C-alpha positions in Angstrom: 132.1 175.1 115.1 131.6 175.6 118.9 128.2 174.8 120.2 128.0 178.1 122.1 130.2 181.2 122.3 132.2 181.8 125.4 133.8 184.9 126.9 137.6 184.9 126.9 140.0 185.3 128.5 138.4 183.0 131.1 139.7 182.2 134.5 138.9 178.7 135.7 139.2 177.0 139.1 137.3 173.8 138.3 136.8 171.5 135.3 135.8 173.5 132.2 134.2 171.7 129.3 134.2 173.1 125.8 132.0 171.3 123.1 132.4 171.7 119.4 131.1 170.0 116.2 133.0 169.0 113.1 131.0 168.5 109.9 133.3 166.0 108.1 135.8 163.3 109.0 139.4 164.5 108.7 142.6 165.6 110.2 142.1 168.5 112.6 144.2 171.0 114.6 142.9 172.0 118.0 144.8 175.1 119.4 144.6 176.1 123.0 146.3 179.1 124.6 146.5 179.3 128.4 148.7 180.6 131.2 149.5 179.4 134.8 151.4 181.1 137.6 154.1 179.9 140.0 153.8 179.6 143.8 155.8 182.7 144.1 153.3 184.7 142.1 150.1 183.2 143.7 151.2 183.3 147.3 149.2 180.0 147.6 150.5 176.7 148.8 150.9 175.2 145.3 151.7 176.3 141.8 148.9 176.6 139.2 148.7 173.8 136.6 146.4 172.8 133.8 145.8 169.7 131.7 143.5 168.9 128.9 141.4 165.8 127.8 140.1 165.4 124.2 137.1 163.1 123.8 138.0 161.5 127.1 141.6 160.9 126.2 144.2 162.0 128.8 147.8 162.7 127.8 150.8 161.6 129.8 154.6 161.5 129.8 156.7 159.8 127.0 157.7 157.1 127.4 155.2 156.0 130.1 156.6 155.5 133.6 155.2 153.8 136.7 153.9 157.1 138.3 151.7 158.6 135.6 152.3 162.4 134.9 149.4 164.5 133.7 150.6 168.0 134.5 154.3 168.1 134.3 154.4 167.0 130.6 154.6 168.8 127.2 150.9 168.8 126.4 150.0 170.6 129.7 150.6 173.9 131.4 152.9 174.0 134.4 153.0 177.1 136.5 156.5 176.4 137.9 157.9 176.6 134.3 155.5 179.3 132.9 155.5 181.8 135.7 152.4 183.4 134.4 153.3 183.5 130.7 151.3 182.1 127.9 151.9 178.6 126.3 150.2 177.4 123.1 149.4 173.7 122.5 148.3 172.5 119.2 146.8 169.0 119.1 146.8 167.3 115.6 144.5 164.3 115.3 141.8 162.7 113.3 138.2 163.3 114.2 135.0 161.8 112.8 132.1 164.1 111.9 130.0 164.8 115.0 130.1 166.4 118.4 133.3 166.5 120.5 134.4 167.6 123.9 137.4 169.2 125.5 137.9 169.2 129.2 140.4 171.5 130.9 141.2 170.6 134.5 143.2 173.1 136.6 145.1 172.6 139.8 144.4 175.9 141.6 143.6 178.5 138.9 144.4 178.9 135.2 143.6 181.4 132.5 142.4 180.3 129.1 143.5 183.2 126.9 141.1 182.7 123.9 138.5 180.4 122.6 140.0 177.1 121.4 140.4 177.1 117.7 139.5 174.0 115.6 140.3 173.8 111.9 140.4 171.1 109.3 143.9 170.4 107.8 143.8 170.2 104.0 147.3 169.0 103.3 147.7 165.6 104.9 151.3 165.1 104.0 152.8 168.4 105.2 151.0 170.3 108.0 151.9 174.0 108.1 151.3 176.7 110.7 152.2 180.3 110.5 151.8 181.8 113.9 154.1 184.8 113.3 154.1 185.2 117.1 156.7 186.9 119.3 157.2 185.4 122.8 156.3 187.4 125.9 159.6 188.4 127.6 160.7 185.7 130.0 163.5 183.4 130.9 163.8 179.8 129.6 160.3 178.4 129.5 157.8 176.4 127.4 156.3 178.3 124.5 154.7 176.2 121.8 153.9 172.4 121.8 152.6 170.4 118.9 151.0 167.1 119.7 150.7 164.4 117.0 148.1 161.8 117.9 148.4 158.5 116.0 150.5 160.1 113.3 154.0 159.6 111.8 156.6 162.3 111.6 159.4 162.6 109.0 160.8 166.0 109.8 160.2 169.3 111.6 161.0 172.7 110.0 160.7 176.0 111.7 161.3 179.7 110.7 162.5 181.7 113.7 163.9 185.1 114.4 166.2 185.9 117.4 167.7 189.2 118.4 170.1 190.6 121.0 169.2 192.6 124.1 171.5 194.3 126.5 173.6 191.6 128.1 171.3 188.8 126.8 169.9 187.4 123.6 166.8 185.5 122.3 167.0 181.7 122.2 164.7 179.0 121.0 164.9 175.3 122.0 163.4 172.4 120.0 162.7 169.1 121.8 161.2 166.2 119.9 159.8 163.3 122.1 162.1 164.4 124.9 165.3 164.7 122.8 166.8 168.1 122.7 168.0 169.1 119.2 171.6 170.3 119.4 173.0 173.5 117.9 176.3 172.6 116.3 177.0 176.2 115.4 177.2 177.5 118.9 179.8 176.8 121.6 177.8 178.2 124.5 174.2 177.5 123.6 174.3 173.9 122.3 170.8 173.2 123.8 169.2 176.1 121.9 168.8 175.4 118.2 168.3 179.1 117.5 170.5 181.5 119.4 171.3 185.2 119.2 174.8 186.6 119.6 176.4 189.9 120.7 177.1 190.8 117.1 173.4 191.2 116.4 173.1 194.7 118.1 171.7 196.1 114.9 169.0 193.6 113.9 167.4 190.2 114.3 168.7 187.0 112.7 166.1 185.0 110.9 166.8 181.3 110.1 164.8 178.3 108.9 166.0 175.0 110.1 164.9 171.4 109.3 165.3 168.4 111.6 164.9 164.8 110.1 163.4 162.4 112.7 161.6 159.6 110.8 159.3 158.6 113.6 156.7 155.9 113.1 153.0 156.5 113.6 152.1 157.1 117.3 152.0 159.9 119.9 154.7 162.6 119.4 155.5 165.8 121.3 157.3 168.7 119.5 158.2 171.4 121.9 159.5 174.9 121.3 161.0 176.6 124.3 161.7 180.4 124.4 164.2 182.6 126.2 163.5 186.3 126.0 161.5 187.5 123.0 162.1 185.4 119.8 159.6 185.2 117.0 158.1 182.0 115.6 157.2 182.7 112.0 156.3 179.3 110.7 156.3 175.6 111.6 156.1 172.7 109.1 155.5 169.1 110.1 156.2 166.6 107.4 154.1 163.5 108.0 155.1 161.8 104.7 152.8 159.4 103.0 151.6 158.1 106.3 149.8 161.3 107.0 147.3 160.7 104.2 147.0 157.0 105.0 143.6 155.7 106.1 143.2 155.4 109.8 140.7 152.9 111.3 137.8 154.5 113.1 134.9 153.4 115.3 132.6 153.1 112.4 135.2 151.7 110.0 137.6 149.6 112.1 139.0 147.3 109.5 142.8 147.2 110.0 145.2 148.6 107.3 147.3 145.5 107.3 150.3 147.3 108.8 150.5 145.2 112.0 148.0 147.5 113.7 150.5 150.4 113.6 147.8 152.7 112.3 145.6 152.1 115.3 145.1 154.6 118.1 145.5 153.4 121.7 141.7 153.2 121.9 141.4 151.3 118.7 144.0 148.6 119.6 142.6 148.2 123.1 139.0 147.9 121.7 140.2 145.2 119.3 141.7 143.3 122.2 138.5 143.5 124.3 136.3 142.6 121.4 138.5 139.6 120.3 138.9 138.3 123.9 135.5 139.1 125.6 132.9 140.4 123.2 130.3 137.8 124.4 131.0 138.6 128.1 129.3 141.1 130.4 130.4 144.7 130.4 132.1 144.1 133.8 134.1 141.2 132.5 135.0 143.2 129.4 136.2 146.0 131.6 138.3 143.5 133.6 139.9 142.1 130.4 140.7 145.7 129.2 142.1 146.7 132.5 144.7 143.9 132.4 146.4 145.7 129.5 146.3 149.1 131.3 147.7 147.4 134.4 150.5 145.8 132.4 151.3 149.2 130.9 151.4 150.8 134.3 153.8 148.2 135.6 156.0 148.6 132.5 159.2 146.6 132.1 159.1 143.7 129.6 155.3 144.1 129.2 155.7 147.2 127.1 155.7 151.0 127.1 152.6 151.6 125.0 149.3 149.8 124.5 150.3 148.4 121.2 153.5 146.8 122.6 151.6 145.4 125.6 148.8 143.9 123.5 150.8 142.6 120.6 153.5 140.9 122.7 153.9 137.3 121.7 151.7 134.7 123.4 149.9 137.3 125.6 146.4 138.0 124.1 145.5 134.9 122.0 142.9 136.7 119.8 145.8 138.3 118.0 147.6 135.0 117.3 147.7 133.9 113.7 145.3 131.0 113.2 143.2 131.9 116.3 139.5 131.8 115.3 139.1 135.3 116.7 142.0 136.8 114.6 139.7 137.7 111.7 137.3 139.5 113.9 140.2 141.4 115.5 141.3 142.5 112.0 137.8 143.5 111.0 135.3 143.6 113.8 132.3 144.2 111.5 133.1 141.5 109.0 130.2 139.3 110.2 127.8 142.1 109.3 125.3 141.2 112.0 123.7 143.6 114.6 124.9 141.7 117.6 128.6 141.9 116.7 128.2 145.5 115.6 126.7 146.6 118.9 129.3 144.6 120.8 132.1 146.3 118.8 130.7 149.8 119.5 130.4 149.0 123.2 133.9 147.6 123.3 135.3 150.7 121.5 133.6 153.1 123.9 134.7 151.0 126.9 138.3 151.1 125.7 138.2 154.9 125.6 136.8 154.9 129.2 139.5 152.6 130.5 142.3 154.7 129.0 140.7 157.8 130.4 140.2 156.2 133.8 136.4 156.8 133.6 135.7 153.1 134.4 137.0 151.6 137.7 139.1 148.4 137.5 136.8 145.6 138.7 139.8 143.3 139.2 141.8 145.6 141.5 145.0 145.2 139.5 144.8 142.0 137.5 147.4 141.4 134.8 146.3 138.0 133.6 143.1 135.9 133.1 141.8 132.7 131.7 138.3 131.3 131.0 137.0 128.4 133.0 136.5 126.5 129.7 140.2 125.7 129.6 142.6 124.1 132.0 144.1 126.6 134.4 147.5 127.8 133.2 150.6 127.1 135.3 150.9 130.7 136.4 147.4 130.7 137.9 147.8 130.1 141.6 145.7 130.6 144.8 148.2 133.3 145.9 147.8 135.5 142.8 144.1 134.9 142.3 142.0 138.1 142.7 138.4 137.6 141.4 136.1 135.6 139.1 133.8 137.6 136.9 131.3 135.6 134.8 133.4 132.6 133.6 136.8 134.5 133.7 139.4 134.0 136.5 141.6 137.1 137.1 145.1 137.0 138.6 147.8 139.5 139.3 151.3 138.3 138.5 
């Protein structure tokens, strides 16, 4: 439940924080409704945009590119596209019992239509929503987005009604992780999975369609776009058996044995920092963690997501089979001592801060490092050396 009641609709021009509490660990849906206007509507020098952070986590484009996008992405509100109309975003993620925070950051001005809704999801295999919502009248624009955080996705089903207007009809587009789902039944509206026709002058057409995708656990964006005034009756997201599977948490970080595929970005980065630098100072830990983020930003062979960057062969030795730190990476609390427990909690929190950009990079762009206890690797040269923190030499390759 929210800590305090707010008055909505609410117009914001600066960061707006919304705190809430959940009483039990579980899978939750967080629903946010907001609207932004285009430059033509505001008369200002820029469009209005809005982005959201959940517990310090920022969302970006998929797959990641060199220039990070925070506003022109599915889990955000873009005034150029919306032109003052409402968009609903539903974040589906696991939360531990306790206090949580949403932060909504506008560029210019934005309107939050109603109080964010937080509810516990009972069915962990098939997540169902019944909005029964008709779109505001408008041309081709975003309408509903579902964001799966650290979850698999087997299929998407939706129940939609479309009708015909004079000289135009309703249409609904479905985009899953950037891939437009094609309408094989229409010659002229292939990019709109539900599409009205001229022959519907005397009533709406209601259809339920199912798309099989079989996506592994991770971050997924399911977008519904609207043209004119279609109605979205229901959406069903089939997570399969993976939806009910245990997910490692800050308090219970033991891996599931599935090559860390069940880890969130924060969890896999925390394991890396803990395995590589748990005995170092917080500044050195931050430097180690930032090397993964810097590699992610550079992209290319290094990987598109944290898991790929960190698990790439012969990169972070704590993950190597046979390495003495491997067992602690798999289960950070296995030693059952207070020193390791506190180090783990600190590493986990630091990982979240690095991902959110709340901690500066003390290395100014390092991608590699080594400890002075070993012989300098061949790639470590004077030209690519940046800084030494504690006993760790940081380099940018």
